[in-house]
C-alpha positions in Angstrom: 119.5 29.0 86.6 116.1 30.2 85.4 117.8 32.2 82.7 119.8 29.3 81.4 116.7 27.1 81.2 114.8 29.8 79.4 117.8 30.2 77.0 117.8 26.4 76.2 114.1 26.4 75.6 114.4 29.5 73.4 117.2 27.8 71.4 115.0 24.7 71.0 112.1 26.9 69.8 114.4 28.7 67.2 115.7 25.5 65.8 112.2 24.0 65.6 111.1 27.1 63.7 114.0 26.8 61.3 113.2 23.1 60.8 109.5 23.9 60.0 110.6 26.6 57.6 113.0 24.3 55.8 110.4 21.5 55.6 107.7 23.7 54.2 110.0 25.3 51.7 111.5 22.2 50.2 108.4 20.8 48.4 106.2 22.8 46.0 102.8 21.3 45.4 100.6 21.9 42.3 97.0 20.7 42.2 94.5 20.0 39.4 91.9 22.7 40.1 88.5 23.2 38.5 88.4 19.9 36.6 85.5 17.5 36.1 84.2 15.3 38.9 86.4 12.1 39.2 89.6 13.8 38.1 92.3 15.1 40.4 96.0 15.2 40.7 99.0 16.6 42.5 102.4 17.3 41.2 105.2 17.8 43.8 108.3 19.7 42.6 111.6 20.4 44.2 111.8 24.2 43.5 109.4 27.2 43.4 110.1 27.6 39.7 111.7 25.8 36.8 114.4 28.5 36.7 115.5 27.6 40.2 115.1 23.8 39.9 118.2 21.7 40.6 117.6 19.7 37.3 116.9 22.7 35.2 113.1 22.2 34.9 112.8 18.5 33.9 110.7 15.6 34.9 113.5 14.6 37.3 112.4 17.6 39.4 109.1 15.8 40.1 109.0 14.3 43.6 107.5 11.1 44.8 103.9 11.3 45.8 102.8 12.9 42.6 99.8 11.3 41.0 96.8 11.6 38.7 93.4 10.2 39.5 90.7 9.5 36.9 87.4 7.6 36.8 89.4 4.6 35.6 91.9 4.7 38.5 95.0 6.3 40.0 98.3 6.6 38.3 101.2 7.3 40.7 104.4 6.0 39.2 106.2 8.6 37.0 107.4 7.1 33.8 110.5 9.2 32.7 111.1 6.8 29.8 107.8 7.8 28.2 108.3 11.4 29.2 111.5 11.4 27.1 109.7 10.1 24.1 106.9 12.6 23.7 106.2 16.3 23.7 108.9 18.3 25.4 111.0 15.2 26.1 110.7 15.6 29.9 111.3 19.4 29.9 108.9 21.4 32.2 108.3 25.0 33.0 106.6 26.3 36.1 106.4 29.4 38.4 105.2 30.0 41.9 101.5 30.1 40.7 101.1 27.5 37.9 102.7 24.9 35.7 103.1 26.3 32.2 104.6 23.4 30.2 104.7 19.7 31.0 103.9 16.3 29.5 104.3 13.7 32.2 103.3 10.1 32.0 102.3 8.0 35.0 101.8 4.3 35.3 99.4 2.7 37.8 100.7 0.6 40.7 98.4 -2.2 39.5 97.3 -2.7 35.9 94.3 -0.7 34.6 92.7 -1.6 31.4 91.9 1.2 28.9 88.5 0.1 27.5 88.9 2.4 24.4 91.9 0.3 23.2 91.7 -2.8 25.4 95.3 -2.2 26.4 97.1 -1.1 29.6 96.1 2.5 30.5 98.7 5.3 31.1 97.9 8.6 32.8 99.2 11.9 31.3 99.4 15.3 32.8 99.7 17.9 30.0 100.1 21.6 29.9 101.0 23.6 26.8 101.9 20.6 24.6 100.4 19.5 21.3 97.8 22.2 21.4 96.6 21.1 24.8 96.1 23.9 27.3 95.7 21.9 30.5 94.7 18.2 30.7 94.6 15.0 32.6 94.4 12.3 29.9 94.2 8.5 30.0 95.6 6.7 27.0 97.5 3.7 25.8 100.5 3.1 23.6 99.1 2.4 20.2 101.9 3.3 17.8 102.2 6.5 19.9 100.2 7.8 22.8 96.6 7.3 21.9 93.6 8.7 23.7 89.9 8.4 22.9 89.1 11.6 25.0 86.3 9.7 26.8 88.5 9.4 29.9 90.1 12.9 29.7 89.6 16.2 31.4 90.5 19.5 29.8 88.6 21.8 32.1 91.0 22.2 35.0 94.4 23.9 35.5 97.6 22.9 37.3 97.9 25.6 40.0 100.1 26.0 43.0 98.5 24.7 46.2 97.9 27.2 49.0 100.7 27.1 51.5 99.4 26.5 55.0 100.3 29.2 57.5 103.1 27.9 59.8 101.7 30.1 62.6 99.5 27.3 63.9 102.4 24.9 64.2 104.5 27.7 65.7 101.9 28.5 68.4 101.5 24.9 69.3 105.2 24.5 69.6 105.5 27.7 71.6 102.7 26.5 73.9 104.4 23.1 74.4 107.7 24.7 75.3 106.0 27.1 77.7 104.2 24.1 79.4 107.5 22.2 79.6 109.1 25.3 81.2 106.3 25.6 83.7 106.5 21.9 84.7 110.3 22.2 85.0 109.9 25.2 87.2 107.3 23.5 89.5 109.3 20.3 89.9 112.7 22.1 90.2 114.1 20.2 87.2 117.1 21.9 85.5 118.5 21.4 82.1 
């Protein structure tokens, strides 16, 4: 019976590893790196590159949880309606190391006033559009997307976030299964 208990624990371990692998491989994170103090952001995508994206490299490949943070506030609601109106019209391009083309607009969850225009503020994540290399911008709709540059950051880049090593989670899981097996052996419990 020890062999069958071990076999069950081994199968549980294998399925757990496959679940961890699937979970870590389904979301691809890109971070605003090297920008000014007060600016940050994360863009979560559904594929490792736009070539492999289910929606062909569009703003619809952006996953919930993506956001931009600026000194004026945080913008976390993707606005695909505005994305379709400007720049690449929602088209994006990325690879496993960086985002190479995007112009995404984010709304705040609560209104933020843009003091440059005294209008509602909108956050924008831009790469390779309208002569902008990489940017987090805050603007307003003023006959188009207007920005006064006072609340913008052009000094960072949208780079792939480091992927954590699954080895730690695997070791913890393996240790838990071994401890469970030991307890089962001492108590005579069988699966």
